[in-house]
C-alpha positions as CSV (number, residue, x, y, z in Angstrom):
1,M,98.2,63.4,117.4
2,E,98.0,63.9,113.6
3,S,97.4,60.2,113.0
4,S,94.0,60.5,114.7
5,I,92.8,63.4,112.5
6,H,90.2,62.8,109.9
7,I,91.9,64.7,107.0
8,P,88.9,65.5,104.8
9,E,86.9,66.7,107.8
10,L,89.7,68.9,109.1
11,T,90.3,70.3,105.6
12,Q,86.6,71.3,105.3
13,A,86.7,72.7,108.8
14,L,89.7,74.8,107.8
15,K,87.9,76.1,104.7
16,N,84.8,76.9,106.8
17,K,86.9,78.9,109.3
18,A,88.6,80.8,106.4
19,F,85.2,81.8,105.1
20,D,84.1,82.8,108.6
21,L,87.2,85.1,108.7
22,G,86.1,86.8,105.4
23,F,88.2,84.9,102.8
24,S,86.3,84.3,99.6
25,F,88.2,81.2,98.5
26,C,90.4,78.6,100.2
27,G,92.1,75.7,98.5
28,V,94.9,73.3,99.3
29,A,97.8,72.0,97.2
30,E,100.5,69.5,97.8
31,A,103.8,71.1,98.9
32,R,106.3,70.1,96.1
33,F,108.8,71.4,93.6
34,L,107.1,73.3,90.9
35,T,108.7,71.6,87.9
36,Q,106.7,73.3,85.1
37,E,107.1,76.8,86.5
38,A,110.9,76.6,86.8
39,P,111.6,77.3,83.1
40,I,108.8,80.0,83.0
41,L,110.4,81.9,85.9
42,E,113.9,81.5,84.4
43,H,112.7,82.8,81.0
44,W,111.0,85.8,82.6
45,L,114.2,86.7,84.5
46,K,116.4,86.2,81.4
47,R,114.3,88.6,79.4
48,G,114.8,91.2,82.1
49,Y,111.1,91.6,82.8
50,N,111.8,91.9,86.6
51,S,113.5,95.3,85.7
52,G,114.9,96.8,88.9
53,M,113.4,94.1,91.1
54,A,116.8,92.3,91.3
55,Y,115.5,90.4,94.4
56,M,113.2,88.4,92.1
57,A,116.3,86.5,90.9
58,N,117.2,85.6,94.5
59,Y,116.2,82.4,96.2
60,F,115.3,80.8,92.9
61,D,114.9,77.2,94.3
62,M,113.0,78.5,97.4
63,R,110.4,80.2,95.1
64,L,109.8,76.9,93.5
65,D,109.8,74.6,96.5
66,P,107.9,75.5,99.7
67,R,109.7,72.6,101.5
68,I,112.8,74.9,101.6
69,L,110.8,77.6,103.3
70,L,109.4,75.1,105.8
71,P,111.2,71.8,106.1
72,G,108.8,68.9,106.1
73,A,106.0,70.9,104.5
74,R,103.2,68.8,103.1
75,S,100.4,71.3,102.3
76,V,100.2,74.8,100.8
77,I,96.9,76.5,101.7
78,S,96.0,79.3,99.3
79,L,93.4,82.0,100.2
80,M,91.8,84.8,98.3
81,F,90.5,88.0,100.0
82,N,88.2,90.3,98.0
83,Y,89.1,94.0,97.9
84,F,86.7,95.2,95.1
85,P,85.2,98.5,96.6
86,N,81.6,99.6,96.6
87,Q,82.7,103.2,95.8
88,T,85.6,104.4,93.6
89,Q,87.4,107.6,92.7
90,P,85.2,109.8,90.5
91,D,86.0,110.0,86.8
92,E,87.1,113.6,87.3
93,A,89.7,112.7,90.0
94,P,92.9,114.5,89.1
95,Y,95.1,111.6,90.2
96,K,94.4,107.9,90.5
97,I,95.4,105.2,92.9
98,S,94.8,101.5,92.7
99,K,91.7,100.2,94.4
100,Y,93.6,97.9,96.7
101,A,95.2,101.0,98.4
102,Y,91.9,102.7,99.3
103,G,91.9,101.5,102.9
104,I,94.2,100.2,105.6
105,D,97.3,98.4,104.4
106,Y,96.1,94.9,103.4
107,H,99.1,93.3,105.1
108,E,97.7,94.4,108.4
109,V,94.2,93.3,107.7
110,I,95.0,89.9,106.3
111,R,97.9,89.0,108.6
112,E,95.7,89.1,111.6
113,K,93.2,86.8,109.9
114,L,96.0,84.3,109.0
115,N,97.1,84.3,112.6
116,Y,93.6,83.3,113.7
117,L,93.6,80.6,111.0
118,S,97.0,79.2,112.1
119,E,95.8,79.1,115.7
120,F,92.7,77.2,114.6
121,L,94.8,74.6,112.9
122,R,97.1,74.2,115.9
123,Q,94.1,73.7,118.2
124,S,92.7,71.2,115.8
125,A,95.8,69.2,115.0
126,G,98.2,69.8,117.9
127,D,102.0,70.0,117.4
128,I,102.3,71.2,113.8
129,H,104.5,73.8,112.1
130,I,102.9,76.6,110.1
131,R,104.3,79.7,108.2
132,T,102.0,82.5,107.0
133,F,102.6,84.7,104.0
134,V,101.0,87.8,102.6
135,D,103.1,89.0,99.7
136,S,106.1,88.9,102.0
137,A,108.4,86.1,101.0
138,P,109.7,84.2,97.9
139,V,106.4,82.4,97.3
140,L,104.8,82.1,93.9
141,E,101.4,83.0,95.1
142,R,99.4,82.9,91.9
143,V,100.9,79.6,90.9
144,W,99.9,78.0,94.3
145,A,96.4,79.4,93.9
146,V,96.2,77.7,90.5
147,Q,97.4,74.5,92.0
148,A,94.8,74.8,94.7
149,G,92.0,75.1,92.2
150,L,91.2,78.8,92.9
151,G,91.5,80.1,89.3
152,W,93.9,80.6,86.5
153,I,96.7,83.1,85.6
154,G,95.3,85.4,83.0
155,R,96.9,87.1,80.1
156,N,97.6,90.1,82.3
157,S,99.4,87.8,84.8
158,M,96.6,88.2,87.4
159,L,95.0,85.3,89.2
160,I,91.4,85.2,87.9
161,S,88.4,83.4,89.4
162,R,85.5,82.4,87.2
163,R,83.1,83.3,89.9
164,N,84.4,86.8,91.0
165,G,87.2,88.0,88.7
166,S,90.6,89.2,89.9
167,F,90.2,91.9,92.6
168,F,91.7,89.7,95.3
169,F,94.6,89.7,97.7
170,L,96.4,86.3,97.8
171,A,97.8,84.7,101.0
172,E,99.2,81.4,101.9
173,L,99.8,79.1,104.9
174,I,102.5,76.5,104.5
175,T,102.3,73.6,107.0
176,D,103.7,70.2,107.7
177,L,100.1,69.1,108.4
178,Q,98.7,66.6,105.9
179,L,95.4,68.0,104.4
180,A,93.2,66.9,101.5
181,F,94.4,68.4,98.2
182,D,92.2,70.2,95.7
183,A,92.6,69.7,92.0
184,P,93.8,72.5,89.7
185,L,91.1,74.2,87.5
186,G,92.7,72.6,84.5
187,G,92.5,75.3,81.9
188,N,92.9,78.9,80.9
189,Y,89.7,80.8,80.3
190,C,91.1,84.0,78.7
191,G,90.5,82.4,75.3
192,D,91.2,84.8,72.4
193,C,90.4,87.9,74.6
194,R,93.0,90.6,74.5
195,H,91.2,93.4,76.3
196,C,94.0,93.8,78.8
197,V,96.8,93.7,76.2
198,D,95.1,96.3,74.0
199,A,94.1,98.6,76.9
200,C,97.6,98.8,78.6
201,P,98.9,102.2,77.7
202,T,102.5,101.3,78.1
203,E,102.4,97.9,76.3
204,A,103.6,96.2,79.5
205,I,101.6,93.0,78.9
206,K,103.5,90.4,77.0
207,D,100.9,87.7,76.7
208,F,100.7,86.0,80.1
209,A,103.8,87.9,81.4
210,I,104.5,91.5,82.5
211,D,107.5,93.6,81.6
212,A,107.9,95.5,84.8
213,S,110.0,98.2,83.2
214,R,106.8,99.3,81.3
215,C,104.2,98.6,84.0
216,I,102.7,101.6,85.6
217,S,102.3,99.8,89.0
218,Y,106.0,99.0,89.0
219,L,107.0,102.5,87.9
220,T,104.9,104.3,90.5
221,I,105.6,101.9,93.4
222,E,108.6,99.7,93.1
223,L,111.0,101.9,91.0
224,K,113.2,104.1,93.2
225,D,114.7,106.2,90.5
226,E,113.2,108.8,88.2
227,F,111.5,107.5,85.0
228,S,111.5,109.0,81.6
229,P,108.5,110.4,79.7
230,A,106.4,107.9,77.9
231,P,104.4,108.0,74.7
232,K,101.3,110.3,74.5
233,G,98.4,108.8,76.4
234,S,100.5,106.8,78.8
235,Y,100.1,106.7,82.6
236,D,96.5,108.0,82.5
237,E,97.0,110.0,85.8
238,W,98.0,107.0,87.9
239,I,100.2,108.0,90.9
240,F,100.0,104.7,92.9
241,G,99.5,101.5,91.1
242,C,97.2,100.9,88.1
243,D,93.9,99.0,87.6
244,I,93.5,99.3,83.8
245,C,94.1,95.7,82.9
246,Q,91.7,94.5,85.6
247,D,89.1,97.2,84.9
248,V,88.8,96.0,81.3
249,C,88.8,92.3,82.0
250,P,85.4,90.7,81.2
251,W,85.6,88.4,84.1
252,N,85.5,91.3,86.5
253,R,81.9,92.0,85.6
254,F,81.3,89.3,88.2
255,S,83.2,91.3,90.9
256,T,81.2,92.1,94.0
257,P,82.0,94.7,96.7
258,H,83.9,93.5,99.7
259,S,82.5,93.8,103.3
260,E,85.7,94.3,105.2
261,S,85.5,97.6,107.0
262,G,89.3,98.0,107.2
263,L,89.5,98.1,103.4
264,G,86.9,100.9,103.0
265,P,88.2,104.2,101.6
266,L,90.2,106.3,104.1
267,P,88.3,109.4,105.2
268,G,88.4,112.1,102.5
269,L,90.6,110.0,100.1
270,L,88.2,109.8,97.2
271,K,87.5,113.5,97.3
272,L,91.1,114.8,97.2
273,G,91.6,117.5,94.6
274,S,94.7,118.3,92.6
275,A,95.8,121.1,95.1
276,E,95.5,118.7,98.0
277,W,97.6,116.1,96.4
278,E,100.2,118.5,95.0
279,Q,100.5,120.5,98.3
280,M,100.6,117.6,100.6
281,T,103.1,118.0,103.5
282,D,104.9,115.4,105.5
283,D,102.4,115.9,108.3
284,S,99.3,115.6,106.1
285,F,100.8,112.6,104.3
286,K,101.6,110.8,107.6
287,Q,98.2,111.6,109.0
288,M,96.2,110.2,106.0
289,F,98.4,107.3,105.0
290,R,100.1,106.1,108.3
291,H,98.1,102.8,108.0
292,S,97.9,102.7,104.2
293,A,99.9,100.8,101.6
294,I,100.6,104.2,100.1
295,K,103.0,105.0,102.9
296,R,105.4,102.6,101.3
297,I,106.5,105.1,98.6
298,K,106.8,107.9,101.2
299,L,105.9,111.5,100.3
300,R,108.9,112.0,98.1
301,G,107.7,109.0,95.9
302,L,104.2,110.4,95.7
303,K,105.6,113.9,94.7
304,R,107.9,112.3,92.1
305,N,104.9,110.5,90.5
306,I,102.8,113.7,90.5
307,N,105.6,115.8,89.1
308,F,106.2,113.3,86.4
309,L,102.6,113.5,85.3
310,K,102.7,117.3,85.3
311,D,105.9,117.3,83.3
312,L,104.4,114.7,80.9
313,S,101.3,116.9,80.4
314,C,103.5,119.9,79.5
315,I,105.4,117.8,77.0
316,I,102.2,116.5,75.4
317,H,100.8,120.0,75.3
318,A,103.9,121.3,73.6
319,E,103.9,118.5,71.0
320,D,100.2,119.2,70.2
321,K,100.9,122.9,69.8
322,R,103.9,122.2,67.6
323,Q,101.9,119.8,65.3
324,K,99.2,122.5,64.9
């Protein structure tokens, strides 16, 4: 059946369907081995920047070649879904969480849309094979987005769009269907800007790479162990993720609020006070975060992060007192 398909028309129909489903950008790249990215990934791993994420060293070839994930793959479809909120935590919030975690777990929101998109392709092209991914497999999402012409990887390692900045979720469909390929953007538009590097309080940004062992997002979400006090001024009250490097990025002045109801702030979340965070019980945690990405770290992870900040505050206060 595929031989009768007009590839450019089907590719455009796919993109139109993606936009109808709420995706902001959709592009297509040829499924191939990522030759240029192989030494970059190897260097990042050798420097230990993956920290406790040992799994990043697994499936090395699979991360670089989607044809291992899906034999016979021809096309990698990259999609971007906006999560920039129309309201944020107030400046006086006692504890901060990343904007992407304000609403329902993005995996749930986007996976459903990918299923609709896959079904559209099957109805349009017949007997084809498709796999969908939302931050859930050894796929170099940002690299494929670059290959599909959606943006570039910034100095803070985020995928940045010239039109709308970087507050986006990334997702992919890998298929054996032949589609029309988009051209990479062909440049990096960070220039000499170092806002993200200078603003990072833990010096985690190593010029187009992230040292996870210093990254607040890694420490508050991925790290399973306790972590040690950091220099004065670090962590900035973050207890789940961190948006500092995105908040200071000049390209994010073009960010526009999303219109996805599922990603809107959970009821009462933005108004939680210090006592409500610190005295949260298993029942109240489950009630508020049962459909949230925050449930990933469980209540004990949230308590660990809060207690760390409180201990750090005591250490800083003692140091200030001693210096006086």
